[in-house]
N, C-alpha and C positions, 0 to 999 in steps of 0.2 A: 122244462121250459120250452115254449114254442119259439119259432123264429122271431116273432114280435118281441119276445122276452129276451132275445139275444141280438140286439141291434148291432152289436160289434161285428158280427159276421160280414156285414156289408163292407167292412174295411179290410177284410182279408184279401190277399193277392188272388189272382185268377186261378192259380193252381193249388191254393191252400184248402185242404179238406176241413169242413166245419166239424166233422166228427171222425175220430179214428176208432174203428170198431174193434181192432185187435192188435196187440203188440206183435212186432215182426219176429221176435224171438221169445221162446218160452222162459229161459233163464239167462242170467248174465254169463254163466259158463258156456252156454250154447253160442251166445253172441261172440265171445272172445275166440272160440274155436273157429267159427265161420269167417270172421273178419281176418284172422291170422292167415287162414288158407287163401283168402282172396288177395291180400296185399304182400304176403311172403317176405321178400328181401327189402321191401321199401322201408325207409327209416320211420320208426314209430315214436321214439322218445330220444331226445338229446338233452343231456344235462350240461348247462353252460355256466362255468364258474366266472366270478368277477374279472379274473385276468384273461379270460378267453379259453382256458383249458376246458376240454369238453370230451364227452363220450356219447356214443349212440348205440341203441339197441333197435334192431329191425323187428318187424312184426313176428317173423318166425322165431327169432331169438327170445322175445318176450314170451311167446307161446311155449317154447321148450323149457325155459327157466321156470316158468310158473307151473308147468307140468311136474317138474322135478320137486319143487317145493310142496306142491299139493300131495304128492306121494309121501314125502317126509312127514307132513302133518298127519296123514292118515295111518301110515304103516309104522313109522318110528315113534312119533309123539303119541300115537294112539288116539287121536281125536275121532269123534263120530260126527255124522251128519247133524247139523244144528248147533254144534259146540261153537262158542264164541272165541274169536281170535282178535286180540287188541293190536292195533297198528299205530305206532308212535314214531312217525317219520316226517322230516321236512320234504320238500320237493327234491327227489333224487331218483336215480334209475331203479333203486331197490323198491320204490313205492309201487309202481305198476306190477312188478314181479310178485311182490307180497300180496297185494290186494287181489290180483287175478288168481293167485294160488288158493286164497281163502274161498273164493267163489267156486273154483273148480273142485275143491275138496268137499263142497256141499256144506261148508261152515258159514258162520255169520260174522261179518266184519264189524269191528268196533273201532271207529276212528277216535284217536286221542291226541290232543294238542301236545306236540313235543316240548313246548315251552312251559307246560304245567309244572307247578311245584309238587313235591312228593305228596303232600296232603290232598291236593286236588286230584292227582292220579289215584290216590287211595280211595277216594269217594267213588270215582267212576269204576274202578276195579271191583269194589265191594258190591256195586249194583249190577254190573254186567257179568261178574264171575267168569272171566275168560279162562280158557284152558291153555292158552298160549299167548305170548307177547312177542311181537317183533319190534325192536327198538333200535334207534341210532345210538352208536357208542358215546356220542357227545353228552348224552343225558342219562346214560345207564347208571351213573352214580346215585341216582334217585331211587333205583329199584328196591334196595333193602328196606328203606323206610316206607315206600309206597305199598309194599307187599307184606309188611310185618303181620298184619292181622288177617290177610287173605292171600296166602301164597299162590303163585302162578306156577304150575308144574313144568311148563316148557317155555324157555326164554331163548330167543334167537336174536343175536346182535349183529348189526350191519354197520357200515360206515358211509360217510357222505360221498366218497369217491368209488364206491362199489361199482364194478363193471366199466370203469374208465380204463383206457389203455394203461399199460404197465408204468410208463414214465410219469404221466401226470398223477396217477394213483399213488406212486411212491413219493413224489414231491409233496403232494397234499398231506399224506400221512405223516411225513417228517415235520412239516410245518405245524400241523396240529399237535403233534406229540412234544416237540422240543421248543418251538418258537411261541405259538399261541398258547400252548398247554391247555387245549380245550378238550382233550381226551384223557380221562382218568381210567385206572384199572377197573375192570368189571368184577365186583366182589360177590357175585352170586353164581351158582351153577348155570352154565349157559352153553350154547353152541354158536359158532360163527356161521353166518349165512352161507359162505362158500362150502363149508363142511356139511351143512344141512342139505344143500343142493346135491353134493356128491353122494350123500347117503340115499337121497331120494332117487337119483339116477340108478344107483346100484340095485336098489329094491325093485325098481321098475323092470330092469333087464332080467334080474334073477327070477322074479315071480310073474313075468309077462303081464304086467298090469296095464289095463286100459283105463286111463285117467277119467274118461267120460262116465265110467260106471259109478264114480263117486257122487255125481250130481244128476244122474239120469232119473232118479225118483224125486228130485226137488220139484216142487210145484210153483207156478207163477205167483201164487199168493203166499208162498213161504217167505219168511223174513230173510233178507239179504244183508241188511246193514242196520246196526243200532247207531243212530246219529244223535249225539247228545246235545241237548239244549238246556241252558240253565233254567232254574225254577224260581219264581218270585218268592217262594217259601224258603229258598236256599237249598232245596233238594234238586239235584240234577236229574233230568228225565231223558230216557233214551227213546227217541222216536223210532218205531219199528217200521222201516221202509222195506217193502217187499221187492222181489225181482220185477214184478209187473209195475209197481210204482216207478222204479228207476228207469226201466226201459221205455215205458209209455211217456214219461216226462222228457226223456231225450227226444223221442219221436215228435211229441207235441211242439217242443221248442224249435227243433230243426225245421219243422214244417213252416215256421214263421220267418225263416231266414233264407230266402230263395237264392241269394247271391253266393251261398256256400256251395262249393263243388267237391264232390267225393274224390278222394285221392290227390287233391291239389292244394289243400290248405296247409299253412304253417301257423300254428297257434302259439302265442306267448303265454306261458303259465307262470305268472308272478304271484298270484294268490295261492295260499297254501292249500294243498289238495285234501287235507283233512277237513277243511271247511266244505259244507255241502254244495255251495255254489261251484267251486272249482272241481270238486269231486265228481259231480255228475256231468257238468258241461265241458270241462277241460279233459279230465282223465278218461271218462267213459264215452261221452258223445264224440269227441274228436278221434278217439280210437275207432269208433264205429264208422266215422267218415273216411277213415284211411288217411288222416292227416298226419303231419309231423308236429310233435309237441315239444316245444323248447322249454325245459324246466329250469326255473330260477330258484336255487336253494334258499336264498334270502334276498328280498328286494330292498333291504336297508343296509347302507344308504342307497338311494336311487341310482347312483353311478354303477351299482352292480348290474343294472340292466343294459348299460351302454354297449358292451361287446355283443350281447344278444341281438340288439337292434342293428349293429354294424355288420354282423356276420351271417344273419339269416333273413330271408325275405318274408318278414312277418306279415300275414294277411289278416289276422284276427287276434284280438286279445280281449280278455275280460278283466274287470277291475272294480274297485269301489271309488267313490268320489275322492278319497284321500290320495289314491294312486294317480288318478288323472290330474288332480290339482298339483301334485308334486312334480309330475313330468312337465306340466305346463310351465313350471318355474325353473326347470333345468336348462341352462344355456346350451349344453350339448344337444339336448333333444330339440330345442327350438331351432338351432342352427341346421340340424340334419334330421328332420322328422322321417318316420318310416315311409318309404316310397310305394310299397306294395300293399299297404293296409287297405282293406275293404271297409271294415267297420270295427267298432269296439262296443262291447256290451257292459252295462253298469248294473250292479245290484248290491245287496247287502246293506245299503244305507241310501238316503236320498241323494240324488245327483243334483248338485247346485247348478242353476241356470247359467251363471257366469262361467263356471268351470267347463260346462258343455260347449258354450259359445267360444271360449278361448281354444279349446281342444280342436274344434272344427276349423277355426281360423289357422291353427298351426299345421294340422295334418291334412286338412281338406276333406276329412271324413267324419261322419257323425258318431257320437256315443249314443247308443240306443238303450233307454232305461227300461228295466223290467221290475217285477215284484214277485216275491215269494217268501216261503218260510222253510225252516228245517223240516217241519211236519208235512210239507207238500213236495218234497223231493228235488229241488225246491221251487221251480218256477210255476207261477199262476198266470201272470199277465206279461205282455211284451208290446212295445210300440212297433206297429208294422213298419217295415223298412220303407222309407219314402213318405210315410204318413204319420211321423212322430208329432206329438204335441208337447210343447214346453210345459214342464211341471207335472206331466201325466205319467203314470206307471203303465199306460197303454191299455190294451184290450185283453180279455181272457183268451188263453190258448184254446185250440181246438179241444172239444170234449170237456171243456172246463166251464163251470157255472159259477158266477159271482153275483152277489147282491149286497146291498147295504141294508141292515136291519136295525130296528129299535130294540129297546131293552126287553120287549116281549117276544122278539124274534120275527116280527112282521116286517116285510119290506117297506122301505121309505121311498118317497117319490124321487125321480131324478133331480139332482142338484141339492138334495137334502143330505146332511151328514148322518151316518149310521155305522155300526160295526160291520166290517166286511166279513161275510160268511161265504164259504166256498164248498163246492163239490167237484169231484173229478177222479180219474183213475190214478192220479199222482198223490192223492191224500193218504197219509199213513194209516196203518192198521190200528194204531193206538200207541200208548206209552208202555214201555217194558215194565212189567210188574207194578203198574200204576192204574188199575181199573177205575179207581175213584177219580183220578185226574183225567183219564181218558173220557169218562162220562161227562166231566165238567166242561170239556171243550167241544163236545158234539151236541147239537140240538136238531132233532128230527132229520138226522142224516147229514146235516150241514156242519162243517168245521168252523167254529168261531175263531177268527184270527187274533182278536184283541186290538186290531187296528181300526181307527175311525177313518172312513173314507167317504167319497162322494162319487156317484156315477152321473155323467152328463147324458143328454138325450141320445147321443150317438153310441153310448156304451163305453166311452173312455173313462177310466177310473183315476182318481188322485187320492193321495193320503192327506188327511186333515190333521190328525194327531194320533198318538198311541194311547190306547186304553190301559195298557200295562205300564208298569213303572220302569221297565227296562231302559237302560242307557246303551246307545250304540256308538262304540268307539272304533273308528276305522272299519266299520262293517261287522264288528264282533259284539255279541250281546254281553252286557255287564248287568248283573242283577244286584240291586241295592242291598238286599238282605245279607248277601255274602260279604260285601264290603263292610257293612255295619257290624256284622258278627266279628270280623277280623279286628276292626278298630276297638270294639268294646272288650276284646280279649286282652287288651293292654291294661295293666292295673291303674294307669294314670288317666284313663278315659271312662267317664261315667255313662254317657249316652252318645249316640251318633245317628245321623240321618244322612242319606246319600241321594243326590239327584243328578240328572244330566244337565249340563249347561252348554250353550253353543261354543264351538271352537273351530277356528279357521283351518287348523291343520288336520283335525281328526273328525270333523263333523259335530261330535259331541265330546265333552270331557267329563270326567267324574269329579263332582264337587261334594265334599263332606262338611257337614256342620257337626261340631262336637262340643260336648260339655265335659269339662275336665274335673278330675278329683285332685290331680297334681298340676297346679297352675304353672309350674316351671317347665312343663313338657313343651318342646318346640315342634314346629311343623316338620322339620327335618327328621326328628326322632319318630314322629308318627308315620311318616312315609317309609322310613327305614324298617319299622315294624311291619308295615304292609308288604314291603318288598320281600320280606322273609317268608311270607305265607301265600302271596298271590302273584299271578302272572303280571308282567309289567303294565299291560294296558288296563288292568283293573285298579292299579294304584291311584288314589286321588291326586289329580293334578292341582286342585285348589282345596284349601282347608280354611274354614272359618270357625273361630272359637266363639261359642255362645255361653251365656249363663243359664239359658233354658231353651227347650225346643217346644214348638206348638203341638198341643195334644188335644184329642177328642175327650169327651166326658168320661170315657172308659179308659183313658190313658194311652190310646194309640197315637203314635207320632204321626202328624199330618204332613206328609211330604208335599202334598199339593199346595199347601200354604207357603212352604219354602220355595217351591217353583214360582209361584205367583209373585212372591216378594223379590226373588232374585231377578225375575223378568222386569219388574217395576223399577228396581234399582238400576238395571242396565239401560232401560229406556230413559231414565232421568240423567244419565251421564252426559 
């Protein structure tokens, strides 16, 4: 593209590069080592519990701990360069230690939602074939069923209060064990994280190991992370994100946010770091910036964030529309909004205009909306600070090319809707073990996003509709086939079709249309069945019983007719 074909560069700030020729670091392991040396004793990560109990790791502590775990993975667990390590943790101090150790070991990180049911875990494990699993003890009871058909030889178990001071760690452990009863015995061979760290340290001293040798032969184009995104066919796909993908996307995004200062920011991380948005922007990018990251293990209820806002001078936060909307409606937040906030960034789902307006009215600072995909590491576009446009997903990042195309792949005119196609250094290498599906989403070197958008004459983009059938619940992708398969596995359900419907709390909600063979089956029983097999946000919030579902001539259920019918019914209310 020429400069005429990239009109959006005119809206970059004066110091923003239109093109970033090369990543600042070769691999993420190199980045971690360099940044740790730079910021040393400065606080890197603080875990803040709902009651205010907290613990902090400095840059040099995170570096030393992840070194020890990297040695354990290579020398004790016997992993090799390129082996996969599954990480199934909420936001806690063990997360950066584990993730950084995987990168230093020259292995590939596989993020797994800790809330997954055993059968959801099993599908991801079967595809990724990890050689090790690092998991929180609260969910370790799911391991036997999840690994029944594909055992994982090395299992490391940690806890939510790992690395907190002795007193709060002990209190939290007792509460979990005897009061909440949220921790069950681990019934598979495993090692506790502190023991793995000790074994790694011992091996490093005994054998005079230089940890950097593990990743010195890793190349920028090698896979760093398998980030899973659901498939419309019900098959989960692992987007292969390389070291260059992730590092370049950090650099591209930070280039667009000039108000951020290295070594001075305090970021609130309420979004789960296993999600690509928080993984790259919060975990990795703010580490690179030398910032302090305040980790919230669970943002539900929203009062869990209250002590973090009270105790730390939050300057930046990321979130989805649901989070911002929820905070807007919290009395404690409205009465005492964060005083040091510079801005907030929104992604994962559409930011509603009213939510953004109320947020700015309460905090005095804007929510900047961006756009991206798991397959793009994730950020593609961002509203320039001070030049945001309502309803827009902003302009493409430096070194990023975006256009709207018709069904033949030809660009459409400004203002005309078309499928958004993208190119850039943040675009994935492809889907893990899915060459056919990789080929299906690329056309002449452009990644087809499946989203229908428009570009105006200035180069600002907006989303018109989604081409895919996915439903986005609080920023998380929900794929209809998976829900339909679960529903129809019940003997009392003959057919099912799932669509997304508008929902004030979550942006969209899952609605299921079902045809029953057992007419006595209740909605509560159907939801209970789904809860046994699916993560909570995938369970249908609304269920409508039908005698038949609309189908094509070849018998395919037509979800588009159900969407149109549902929209018409709501309009007539």
